[in-house]
N, C-alpha and C positions, 0 to 999 in steps of 0.2 A: 073738593076734587077737581083736578084741572085737565081740560082735554086739548091735546095738540093734534092737528090734521097735517098730514104730510101729502102733499100734491105731487106724488111721484111714484112710480111702479116700483115697488120693493118686494123681496121676498125674505120674510123674516127667518132667521137662523137662531133659534134659541139654544138648542144644544143637539149635537149629532145623537140620534138614537142608536143604542148598541144594536148590532145586527146579531141575530141568532146564529150560533155556531154549531156544528155537529161534532159531538163527543163520542168517544169509542163505544159507550153502550146505548147509543142511540137517542139519549135524552137532550133537550135543549138546556142550554146554559143561559141565566138572566143576570143582569147587574141589579142586584136588590137596593144599592145604596141610594141616598137622596143627592140629586145633583142640581146646583143652581147656576142659572146663567144670566148674564147682564148684557144686554145689547142695546148700542154699542159699548164697547168695552170703555172704561173710565177715561175721561179727557181731563187733561190738566187745565187749570185756571190761570188766566192772566193776572198780573197785579191789580188791575182796575176792578176785579170781580167778574168779569165775563169769561167765557171759556176761550181758549187760545184761538178757536175758529170763530169767535165774535158773538156767540149766543149769550142770552142773559143768564141762563141756567143750564145744568147739564140734565137731560131728560133720557131716561132709558128703561127698556122693557125688562121685567123681571120673569124668569121662566123656572119654575121647580118641576122636577121629574123624578118619579120613583117607579120602579118596576117597569120602566119604559113607557111610563104613563103620565102625561101632564097632569099635576094636582090641581086643585081649585085655587084661584088667586088669593082666597082668604086663609090659606096655609101658611102664610109668611108674614113676617113684619120686619121694617128696614129701620135701623138705629145708627146713629154716630157713636162709634165706641168711646171717643175721648171727650171729656167735658170741655166745649168750648163755645164762645157767644159769636163767632165770627162764621160759623157755617152752619146751615139748617137743610134738613131732608123732610119731604112729604111724599105720601103715596100720591099717584095720579093715574088717571086714565088716558092711555096713549091710543089715538085713533090713527089708522093708517089705511092705504088703499092699494090694492094691487089689481092688476089687469091679467085676464086669463090669455095665454099666449094665441091659443087658436080660435077662440070665440070671441076675443075682445071684450067680454063682459068685465064689468068693474064690480069689485068686491070691496066692502068696508069692514075693517076688523078694528075691534076694540080690545085692548089688553092692559093688564094691571103693571104699572111701573113706578120709578121714583123719579122726583125732581130735587136737585141738590143745588143750593145757592150759596155764596160766599160773599163776605164783606171785601172792600177794597183792602189790600196789604201794602202798607208803608214801610214794612220792615223786611226781614230776610224770607227766604222760601220756606214755606210750611207745609204740613202734610196732615192727613186725618183719614180714618178708616170707616167705612160704611159696611155694617155688618148684616147680611141677610140671614134672620133666625127663623127656622121652620117648626111646624108644630111637633116634630119628634125629637126637637132639641138640637138639632145640627146647626152650625154657625159658618156662614161662608164669608170671608172678608174680600172686601174690594178697596184698593188704596188710591185715594185723590191727594193730588199736591196743587199748591198755589205759587207761582212765581212772586217775588217780591220787587218792591222798587229800590231796595238795596242789593247789591251784586252778590252772588253766590260765594261762599268761601272759597279762597284761592291762597296756595302756597307753593312757591318755586324756589329752587336752590341751583346754583352753578356747581356745587359738589356732587360728583358723580359717584364717588366711592371714597372710602378712607381705609389706609393701610398703616398699621402701627408695626414696630419693630418688637422683638420679643420683650426688650425692656420697658415696654409701655410707653406712655407719654400722652400728651394732650394735642388736641387739633380743634380750632375754631371752625365752625360751620355758619356761614351766613346764609339767610334767607330772607324772602320777601314775602309778606301777606298782607291782606286787606282786612284783617280780623283784629287789628290792634294788639292788645296784650291778651288776648284769648287765645292761648296755645297750651299745649302739653306734649309730652314725649312718651314713646313706647320704645321697648326693645324685644325683639325675639332672637333667642339664642340658638346656635347650631349644636350640634351632637357633642361639641368637644368640651362643653362646660358653660354655666350660667354666671350670672352676678359678676362679671369681670369688667363691665362697662359702667361708668357712671357719668353724670353730666351736671352742668351748672348753667343757668340763664339769668342775666340780671335784667334783661330787658329783651322785647319782642325783636326778632330779626338777627339774633345771635344766640348760639349754644356752643358751649364747649365741651367737647366729648374726650372722656379720659379713660385709657385703658390701663389695667394692671399689668404687672409683670407676667411673663408666660415662660415656663421653664422646659416645657416639652420641645425636644430636639428633633421630633419627627413630624408632627402635627400641625398644621396651622389651625386656628380657630376663627369661627365666623360668626356674625350675628347681623340683625337687620334693624337699624336705627330709624324711627319713624317720627316725623315731626307732624302733630295733628293740630289745626287750628279751627275755631269755631265750635258750636254745640249743636245738640241735636235740634234745639229751638231756633237757630240762627242759620243752620247748614254747616256741614262740616268738610274739611278737605285734609288731605295729607300727602306728604312726600316721603318715600322710603329710600334709605340710603345703605348699600351693602358696606360691612365692615370686616375686614380681615385683618388679624394679627400673625405675623410670621412666626414661624418655629424658632426657638432658640437656636443660635448658631455662634461660631466665633467671629467677630468682627475685628478688623486690624485698622490701626491708624499709623500713617509714615510721617517721619518727620527727621530732623537732623541738619547739620551743617551744610552737607552736600545734597540736600533735599530742599531746595528753595530757600534755605536758610531757616526752616521752619523750627520753633521750640516745640516741645510736647503739648502745651496748652492750645497751640495754634495747628496741631497735626491734622492731616487730611484723611478722612475715611476712604479706605479702599473699596473700589466696587467688586461685589462678589459675582463672578462670572459660572462658577460651579462649585460643587462640593469642594472646599479646601483651595480653590483657585480664585485669585484676587488681582485687579488690575487698577492702575492709575495713569495720568497722564500729566507729569510733574517736570518743572525745570530743575535739572540736576546740575551740580557745579563742583569743581574741584575745591577742596577745603584747603586752609592753611595746616602745613604739616603733613599733608599727603595721605592722612588715614582715610579721607572721604567717608565719614560715618553716615549711613542711611539706616534708621532703625524702624523698627515695627513694634508697636505696642498693642496688646490684645484687649479688646472690650471697652477701653476708655482713653481719655487724654490725661490720666493721671499715672504717673510712674509707678509700676508694679513689677514684680519678678514672678516668673520670668518675662523678659521681653527678647527681642530678636535683633540681629544685625545682618545686612547683606555683606558677604564675604567676597573677596576680589576673584576667586574661584568657581563663582556661580552657586555657591551653596548658602544656607541661611543657618547662622549659628545662634545658639540659645544663649542667652546671657541671664545665668541663673541666680547670681547674687550681684552685690555691689563689688565683689572682688574680682569677679569674672573679667578678664581681660577682652576689650574689643578687638575683633579681627581687622586686618586691613580691608578698607571698603573697596568698591569698585574702582577700575582704573577709569578716569575720566579724561580723555584727550581734549574735548572741547565741550565747554559749558553749553547746555541747550535742553530743549524739550525732549523727552523720551516717553515712550509707552512701556510701562513696566509690568511685567506678569510675575505675580508670585505663586509659587506652588508650596501651599503649607503641607500638602500630603507627603511629599518627599523631600522638603526643605531646600528647594531650589528656586532660582529667579532667572529672568531673560529679558532684556528690553531692546527696543529698537528706536531709532531716531525719528521724531516727527519733523518732517522736512517738507520743502516745496520741490514738486516734480521739476526736473531739469535745471535744477540750481547748480551754481558754480561749484565743481568737486574740490575736496579738500587739497587734493594734489595741485590745484592752479593757484592757490591763495598765496603761496611763496613768491609767484611771478608778479605780484603787484606791490607797489611801493605803499608803505604805511607811516603813518606818523600820528603821535599822540598831543593833544591840544587840551589846555585847562577849560573847564566847563564852569557856569556859574556856582555851582555847589562846591567848588575845589576840587572835585575828582577829575581824572584824567579820562578823555574819550579817545580812542583809537579810530582813525580814519582810514579808509584806502584814498591815497591822494591822487587818484586818476579815477576816471570813468571806466565802468565795467565793459569789457569787450567781449564777454562769452556769448557764444551763439548756440549753445546747447548740446555741442559735440556731434555725435553721429546720429543726427535725426533731421527729419525733412517735413515740414518746413523748418527753417532755423528760427531761433529766437532773435528778434529785432533784424536790424538792416545795417550793413555797412554804411558809412557816411560818404556821400560824394564830394571829394576834395575839389573838385573843379567849381563846385557851386559856391563862389566866392562873392564878396562884397555884400553890403548892405542891401538886403531885399533881393539879392540875386538866386536865381532859381536854376534847377537842373536843366530841364526842358519842360516846364509848365506843369500844370497840375489838373485834378479832376473836377468837373462840375460838382456842386454839393450834391446834386440830385443823382448823380451818376457815378458814385463810388463803386469800386470792385466789390463784389460780395466776400471775396477772400483772396487769399494771396495767389491761387491758381485759377481765378475766374477768367478764363479766356475770352468771355464775351465782352468783358469791361475793362480788362487789364490794358493799358497801353505801354507796350515795351519800351518806347521810346523814354517814358518817364520812371522805369523800374532799373534795378541794378541787375548786373550779369549774375548775381547769386541766385536769382529766381528766373532768368533766361531773359532779361532786359538788356539794355544798350548802354547803361551808365556804369562805369567803373567806380566801385567804391573801396574803401579802405577801413580797417579796423585798428589802425595803429594807435590812435588815441582814444578809443572806446567806440561802441555801437549805439545807434539810437532805437529806442524801443517803443511800442504801443504800451500803454499804460496797463492794460489787461494782461500783457506778457510778464510784466515785472512783478505782479502781486500773485499771479497764478502759476506762472510756469508754462502756461500753454501757448506755444509758438504760433505765431501769424506772420512771420517773415517781416515784421514791422509794418504791416499794412492795415490802414484802418478801413472799416467797412462803412461808417456812417459819419457825418459831420458831428452829430450829438449821439455818439454810440452808447448805448445804455451800459453801465457798469456792469461786471460780471455778477452772476447770481451768488448771493451770499455777502455782497460788498454794498449794498444800498442801504439808505437811512433806515435805522431801526434794528438792523442784523447785528446780532452779537458775534464777536471774533475773539479768538484767543490769540495772542501775539506770540513772537519767538520766544519770550521769557515767561510765558505762563500766565501773563495779565489779560483780563477780561475787558473789552471794550464794547460799546454800542455805537454804531456808525452814526454819525451826526453830520449835518450840514454846516458849514462854517461860512457866514456871509461877511466877507471882508470889506464889503461895499458899504455895510451898516457901521457907522461911527460908534455905535454903543456895543458892537460885538466883542471888542477889546478894552478894557479899563486902562492899560498902561501899567497895572501891576502884574508882574508875570506870574506870580504865586497863584494870585486870584484868578487870572485867566486860565492857568493850567487846572485849577479846580473846577472852573466853570465849563471847560472844554477839554477832558481827559485825552481825546484823541490827538492832541496836539504832540503826544509823547508815545504813541504807538509803536512798538518796535516789529514792524512787519518784515519777515524774512524776504519773502518774495524769492527772486532768483539770486540773491546774495548768498554766498556760501553759508553752511550750516554754523551757527554761531555768531553770525553777522546779520544785519538788517538795512534795509532802504532807509537812508537818512531822513529822519523825520523833522518836523517843524522845530523842535525843541533842540535837535542837534544843531540845525542851522543857526538858532538863535545863540547857541553856545559857541559856534565858530565866530559869530560877530563879537561876542564877548572876548574870546581869546585873542581876536585881532584888536579889540579896543585896548587890552591890556598891552599887546605887543607895540601898538602905535604910538606910546608915549615918547615924545622926544623925535619923532619921525616926521616926515611929510606925510600929508593926509591923515592927520590924527582922527580917530573915532570918538565921539561923545559916548562914553559908556551909558550915561542916563538915557540915552535914546536907543539903547539896545533893549527894545521892548516889542512883543507881539503887536501891540497898537501901532508903532512906527513901522515895524517891518512890513505891515499889510496896508500901509497907506501908500496908494498907486495913483493919488491925483496930486498935481502940483508941479513946480518946476522941474525940468529936465535940461535947463540951460547949460551951456559950457560952463566947466568949472564950478559945479555946484558944491555948496559947502557942507560940512558935516551936520548942521542943523536944517538942511534942505527939507522942506515938507514932504518930499517923496522918498520912501524908503528909509534905508539906514545910511546915512550920508558917509562917504568915503570907503564904504565896506568894500565894494568892488576893487578899489586900488589895493586891497590887501589879499584878496583871493587871486589875482592875476600873478604873474612874474614876468621878468624881462625876456626870458627865453621864448616865451609862447606869444607874448603881446608886445608888439613894437609898433613905432611911428610916433609922432608927436601928439596925436589926440588919444592915444591909449595909455591912460593915467594908471601908473603903477607906482607904489610907495617905494621909498628907498630901504625899506626893510622886508617888503613882501617877499623876496627871494629867501631870506633867512626864515621866515614865517613858514614857507614851504608847503602851501595848500596846492599850488600847481594846477589851478583851474584852466583847462584848455578850452581855447575857443573852437570847440567842435561844430557848431551849427546846429541844425535841426531839420526836420522836414514838417510842412504843412501839406496835407493832402490836396488841398485846393490851389498850393502855390509851388509844390515841388521842394526839393531839396535846397538849402539856402544858408548862407552866412557862414560857411566853412572858413575858419581863420579870423574871424572878426567878432562874432558873438557866441554866446552859450546860454541855453537855459537848461534847467534840471527838473526832472519830476520830484514832487514832494507828496508822500501818501497822506493826504488831508482833502475832503471832499466838500466842493461847493454845493454840488447838486447830484442827481443820479447819473448825469451825462457829462459832469466836468469835476476836474480835479485841480490841484495847485501846481505851480511851478515856481522855481527861484530864477528871477529875471536878474541877472547879473549886469547886463548891459542893455540900455535902452538906445542910446546911440554912443558913439564912439567916444564922446567927450565926458559921458557921465560917469561919476564915481560911486553913485549910491547904488545899493541892491534892494530888490523887493520882492515880496510874494504875491503873487497874482493868479486869477484862476486861467484854466486851460480848457479847451474843449476836447472831451474824450472822443477817440476815433480821428479826429482832425490832426492833432499833435503826435508827431513821433520824435521823442528827445531821449537824451542820456540821463544817467542818475549816479550817485555816490553810495557807498556802503560804509556803514560803522559797526564796529564790533560790540556786540551786545554787553549790557551793563545790568545789575541789579541795584535798585535803590530803596 
């Protein structure tokens, strides 16, 4: 028998005695059951064998009450229910003291209790049950647990839920656990049915869940899939994942020569918007022969009858058999992305263009000179052979700015520029705008002209949001959705992830154009921007193709271009000689390229190198000049740089620099500070490859 003395004032609370209550017949009601109390309540043990509060053992008073009277201490026994060699229990006598509140008299009380000890635990959390058994046969259990040196079981997964189509299918669920290969799986089904889920797992950390097909067209069916790790002996943990299988429905796949040229095996699944209503965003193009087939196949990418075809009158025709004649398809005036809505309830369709706000209208395209040039793959690319001069029409502010024609000469500026720390916050920032630096178009003093094109902030040309060509920061962040890692869909429906291209790193480009385009797909993005619908801002690949076309045209002329040097690597080499009369193999840029972009009408003087074949080549690159916000408008009539939709950083993009000084004939691609530079650009007609 062990006696423990507590040197503190306590009031023992063994069990609250039932209070007699008055019932309707006037008799008293008593609780006649046996009630057992343990004070204090069971305490958890630490892995080293002590209690979590640091005691060597757990000691508690046992009180047994019947008929509201405390029974003899000899009326009960304490045992450990499970067979274990690591936990022991003994009866003991517990001595405690308490002090009367008013008199201060100290009393000593001795009561029967238990002492529980456990051995150190080097494994996982474990538990055992102490039973207090009374003379009348009642058993009251008290649960004790002990932490282990090994961590409790854990399991986590990034999969929040799983959704299956009615056709069924499989989905892998990846999870993380600290219990090795001790795992199992459980499933609880909803009211719609059972046994429709199965699973397979070859290793811990991954399970593939498979749903059988579901034919009900009204109800979805549900289940909860649970991953369980560990055992009762080691501790358990689980994670539950809701599973839903959609009701059976009609699903449609779109394809055809006029639907991005897709064959049926590559057909796109339409997105269901509502019962019988489906949608997609696809590049549609006129097909040879004028029939413009756009076809819908139900349920699969395997040809079956009936299938459907979009008709020119806005209806959807059923193609019942192989002998059914296809109707004439939609009239496609301009190839481009459209958002298509298909209504299978009444067999009709509609579509709208996917285009940039404030872009050049179709009606203005005919006023621009265009010409086709051969590309590296043998196709022909159609260019606008002049800079865009579109101001957005009846809007304020305007898109871009007119160029100040009096800002002539190398380095010449209109009337100064803004300090980098004091840029205006917008085109109408009266607190910072200096009207001596601005054009009359926004109330300034400088007279500008659109005759040969306008100059734009980069954000304007890709988003169509007008800023009057005013930059608001030297390193202005690119617009939302256009920074590194963002996914965009270009004008022909191709998807790209925005990346940063470091042209200063010699390893960025290999010199193998095909390999470089595969490594850096954004070289080929066809971004519409404010070009007209069906056109895009000339990309890096387009400019390299113009260098190729010029190389082909240069044979037998002055300023021949070495075709082998028409590479992204050479194009982006911006260090090296810029001396007078540079050679085709000059280390900087593509040698002699600038001499083929110019012409004798726009570029004059002994230092303006123009090849004797450049006029016939017809690219007509005008020396429009540009604006640096810190320097003002400059170089009208002597130099020209253009935007290229390629990204150096989240605050810088690229330019084509045709002229470094008046004698140089090479052209190069270099980075430009966003917000600082305001420059022109060219448009190219869309193409599919």
